[in-house]
N, C-alpha and C positions, 0 to 999 in steps of 0.2 A: 687719942682717936678723934677725928673731926666729926662734925655733925652729920655729914652725908654718910660717912662710914657707919655710924651708929644706926641711922635710918635703914640702910641697906641690910645691915646685920639683923635688925629686927624683922625684916621681911623674910630673910632666909630661915630664921627660927620658926616663924609662923607657918611656913610651908614645908617643914622638914619631913613630914610624913609621906610626901610624894617623891617618886622617882622623877627628877626634874633637871632641867637645864636653866641657866640664868644668863640673860643677855643684858649687859650694862654698857651703855654708850654715853659719851659726853659730847655735847655740841655747843660751840662757842659763838658769841655775838660780839659785835663792835659796841663801843660805848653809846649808851642811850638808845640802843636799837633792839628791836624784838623780831627782826626778820632773818630767816636763814638764807644763806647764799645758795646759788645754784649748785656750786661744788659740794656744799654740805648736804644738800638734798640728794645728790647723786650718791654720796657716801652712805647716807641713810638708807637708800633703797637697796644698796648692795649688802648691807649688814642685817637686814630684817629677814627672818625666816618666812617662808610662804604661809599664807593664812590657812590653806587647806592641809598643811603638814603638821600643825601643832594644835594643842588645846592650851589656852592661856589660863594659868592658875592665879597669877597676880600681875597687875599692870599699873605701874606708877611712873609719873613724870614730875620731876622737881625743877623749879625755876629759881635762879639765883641772880644777884647783882653785886656790883662792887659797892664800896661805902661812900661814893660820891653822890650827893643829893640827899634829900630828906628821907627818913625811914618810910613815910607814907608813900612817897613817889617810888622808892625802890621796891616796896612790897607789890605795888601795882605793876611795875615793870617786870618783876620776877614772874608774876601771874601771866602776863602777856607772853613772855618767853616760853613758859610751860605750855600755854595754850597753842602757841605757834607750832611747837614740836608735835603736840597731840594732833593738831589738824593736819599737819604734813604726813604723819604716820597713817592717819585715817584715809588720806587720799591715795596712799600707796598700798596699804594692806587693810583688808576687811576682817579684823580679828573678831573672835567670838566674845570679846569683853571690851568694855570702855575703860579708858585710863582714869586713875585717880590723880587729880591735879593737886600739886603741893607748891604753892608760892612761898618760898622760904625767905624772901627778902634779901637784905644785904649780908655780905660776909665781911667782917672787919679785917683790917690789916693785922698781920701777925705781930707787928711792933711799931711803935711811934718813932723809932730811931732809924727807920729805913730811909735811904736816899731817894730822890725823885725817880730815878730809873728803876730801882728795886720796887718802889710802890707801884709803878705802872706795870711791871712784870707780874706782880701778884694780882693786881686788879684785872688784868687780861684773863687770868685763870678763874676769876670769880664771876665773870660775865658768861653764864652758861645755863643750859638746861640738861638734865640728866634723865635718861631712860633706864628703867629697871623692869625688865620683862621676864617673869618666871613662867616657864611653860613645860609641857610634857609633849614629847614627840608622839604624833598620832600614828597608831598602828595601822599599817596597810593591810586591809582585808583581802582575802582571796577574791571576793566579788569585785574588788576594784581593779583587778588585773585583766589585761586584754586576753582574748582567746589566743591560744598558742604560746602564752608566756610559760617559761620553764623556771623552776626554782629548785636548787639543790637542797636536799634535806640534810643540813649540817648535823654532825654527831650521831648519825644512825650508823652504827658499827656492828660488824659481824665477827664471829669466831672464824679464824682463817680457814678457807676452803669449805665453809659450812653455812647453813641458813640461820643458825641460832644468833639472836641478838646478844651483844655484850650488854652488861647491866647499865653502862653509861648511856645507852641509847634510849632508855625509858623516858627521860624528860622531853627529848625531841619528838618522840612518838606521841606523847600526851599533848604536846603543843600542836602537832598536826591534827589530832582529833579535835582539839578545841577550835582551831581555825576552820575546819570543815563544818563543825556544828554551828559556828557563827555565820557561815555563808551557805545555808542549806540548799541553795539553788545551783551551786557550783559542782561540776563534774570534773574528774581528773583522770589522767593516765599516769600510772606509776612505772617509772623506767629504771631498770637496773643496769649497772655498768660494772665491768671488771677492768683490771689493769694488766698491762704487760703481755698481752696475747697478740697484739698487732691486728686484731679483728675477731678471731674466733672466741667463743665463750670459754669461761673458766670451768674447771673440773669440780663437780660436787663430790667431795670425798665420801659422803654417806652413800650415794647411789652409783658412783662411778660414771655418771653421765656428764657431758660437757654442756651444762645448761645453768651454771651457777648464777649468772646475772638474772635470768628469768625466775629461778627459784627464790632468790632474795627479794625480787620485786613482788612475787606472790606472797611471801612471808609478811611484807608490809601490808599488802592488800587484805590478808586474812586478819591481821591485827586490827585494822580499821573496822572491818565488819564485826569482829568480836567486841569492839568498843562503841558500837551503836551507829556506825555510818552505813547508809543504805547501799546494798550491793550494786544497784543499778546506777550509782554515781561513780563507780570505780571500774577502771580497766588496768591491766598490767602487761608489761612486756620486758624482755631482756634484749639488750643490744650488745652484749659481749664486751669486747675491747675495741669496738669499731669507732668510738667517738672519744679518743683521749683529749684532755684539755691542754696538753702541751706544757704543763707546769711541773707536777711531780706525781709519782705513782699513787701516793695516798689520796690525792684529789680525784684520781681516775677511778678508785674504788668507791663509787658513790651511788646514791639513789636520788632520782629527780622526780618531781611531779610536773605535769604539763596541764594547763587549764584547757579542757576540751569542750566545756559547755557551761552555760549559766542562764 
């Protein structure tokens, strides 16, 4: 295992308690140069996640050189390369953390027996800076959504033809309660839908009335109130089968929320 792999592995292990993503990118330089080309900068911008969409957990930049020149010169050049990459990233993204700069100096050739072309090929791979960005996706809050935004409540499922939740709906309902408590200024409309009717509402097998989408929306409404969400923040309605998604029947049997105030 090479030195860079060991360094990156140590970063992963130190952040393993978090649900995280890791971005690792390598950027190359020409001999004795510490400036990134315009093409490299464009590639860098395309690869970086937006600053307002993530929380940075660990941020490291490593600089390297080939073995041509003195150790002292190569150490300084590797630092310049790392700083060049750090400065370029700072110009493009305003992350919530500053990078740790690691000038690693020169990387020796793998063998003294390499021919001239083989040596140059290896040295090109050693003239680089490496970005390792460990981050967590920032959760989008209800308060961040525009008025009128609709969101399907995934995994809120009901007994066929009835208002009762299936047990697997509980985590999604709890998550909705949590999101509403985290954005106490937000008001929502709960919208029930059914499938396969071409417009009219579905039949509630318990009452014999054709108002199943409204009954199910009201069931979500009552759940939220029972779990601490203020009644004046909530409305509900049923839209029957009038708004199919055109994908499949399972997706048409859905409950949505719409942001109506904040």
